[in-house]
N, C-alpha and C positions, 0 to 999 in steps of 0.2 A: 657236478656238472653232468648233464644228461648227454649221452651219446646217441645220435640218431642213425648212425651207420650200423649196418648188420655185421655181426661177428659170427664166424663159422667155428664150431668147436668139434674137433675130432676126439672122440671118447672111446676108450677101450678098457675092459676089465678082464682079468684072467686068473685062473686057478690051476696050479699044477697038481693034478690028482682028482680034482672036482668031486668032492671037496678036498682041499689041500691048501698050501701056502698061496695066498691071493694078493693081488694089487690092482690098482687102476692107474691109468695115465691119461692126461688131457693135453691137447695142443689147441690153442685158440688163435685164430687168425682173422684179419680183415678179409673182405671178399677179394681184395687185390693180392692176397697171399702174404701180407706182412704179419709177422708174429706178434700177438698181443700178450700171450702168457702161455706157460707150459708148466705142468706140475704132475706129481705122481705121489702115491702113498701105498705103503705096505699095509695090508688089512689083517694079517694073521691067517688062521685056517677058516676058509669058507668056500662057497661055490662060485663058479663063473658068473652066474646070473646075479648073485648078490654083489659081486665085484663090479659088474657092469652098471648096476643101479647106483652103487656108491660113487662111481665115476660121474654119472649123470647128475647126482645131487651136488657133488663138489663143483661141477660146471655151473649149475644153476645158482649156487651160492656165490661163486665168484662173479658171475654176470650181474646178479642183483647188487652185490656190494660195490661193484665198479661201474654201475649204471650202463651196462651193455644190455639195453632193454629189447633189442631185436636180435634174436639168437636162432641160429640154424645148427642143429646137431647132426653129426655124421657118425654112425656107429656100425660095427660089423656084427652087432647082436640083433638078429632078426626078431627074436622074441621080444626084447625090450622095445624096439622101434614099433612093433605092431601093437604091443600093449599100451604104450604111451599115446599112440595115434588112435586108439580105440578099436582096432581091428581084431585084437585078441582080448579075451577076458583074463584077469589075473586070478589064478586059482591057488597059487602058492601062498601058504600062510606066512612064510618069511618075507616074500616080496610085496605083499599087499600094503603094509604100512609105508614101504619105500615108494611104491607107486603113488599112494595118496599124498605123501609129502611132495613128491615131484610135481604132481598135478597142481597142488596148491601154490608152489613156487612159480610154475609156468603161468598161472593165472595173473601173476604180478608183472609179467612182461608185456611189452607192446605187441610183439609178434614172436611166434615160435614155430619151428618146423623140425621134424626129425626124419632121417632117412637111413635106410639100411644100405651098406655097400659091402662088397667082398673084402676080406681081410687085407688083401694086397693094396687096397686103396685107403687103408687106415694105418700104414706102417709107422708113422711118427708116434702115434699114441701107443701102438703095440710095443715099440722100442722102449718107451718109458716104463711100461708094465714090466718088461723083462729086466730092465735095469733095477727097478725096485725089488723084484724077486731075487735077483742075483746079489744085490747089496745085503738084503735081509739074510740070505743063506750064508753069506760070508761074515755075518755079525757086524756089518758096517752101516753107518748112517747113509741114507741115499744121497749121492752127490748132488749139489744144487744144479738146477737147470739154468743155463745161461739166459739172462733176461734180455729182451730185445732192446737195442739202443734207444729206439724212439719212446719206449715205455718208461725210461729212467731219466730223472733229472740228476745232474751231477751233484752229489751230496757236498754241502759246504765243508764238512770235515775232511773229505778226500781232497777237495780243491785246496784247502789250507795246509795240507800236509800232516794233518792229525793222524796219529798212529792207529791203525786198525788191528784188533786182536781177535784171534780165533784159535781153536785147536784143530788138528788135522791128523789123519792116519796115512802113513806111507805104505802104499801097496802097489805092486806091479810097476815099480819105477816112477810112480806119480804120487804127489800129495793130494789127498782128498779132504777138503775142509768139511767140518762137521756142521757148519751153518753157512747160509749164503753171505757173500760179501758184496758191498755196494760198488762193484767194479764193472767196467765196460769190456766187451769182447775186444781183445787185442791190446788192452791197457797193460803197460809194463809196470811192475812193482819191484821193490827191494824186499827181500825176506831176511829176517833174523830168526833162526830156528833154535829153540831150547828143548832139549829132550826132557820128557816127563820122567820123574824118578819112580 
């Protein structure tokens, strides 16, 4: 089903050390501010600019797969925003194939815009980057980002009371699931915990 409404994607990428441990974070919303999706990924050792482009490519991939064909990207990477909009040339050997892939994906959208904002206007995506970096540094899986209520249909298995299974790590007084669970924010569940031997 095609979505005719515009989606705004806040995209951020970061590297501690540049190059160093890197990640991207993306928060996608409607123009009314309702969250559509949020995701992050640890990338290993790379540069800030490479991480920013990986975040953009992940955003474009999500938009195309979910038929969000009118996309507005907000980024605190002035370099990427100006390269994608054609104001700067791409001279980096590492970034050129990422730029070309992004331009090819953008061509498949109905509309696209990208704008640079100061970092303080991109805090939600920046927070996801830092969570991914901290989880990787601690040797943990990235905790799942809560899905928006409107984006989920209640799974039949949950409604019928079927048992959901996952593994988790206990850290800092909280259980951190290793994979997302089909649950709603505020939904109460019963837990049966078995220690791994």
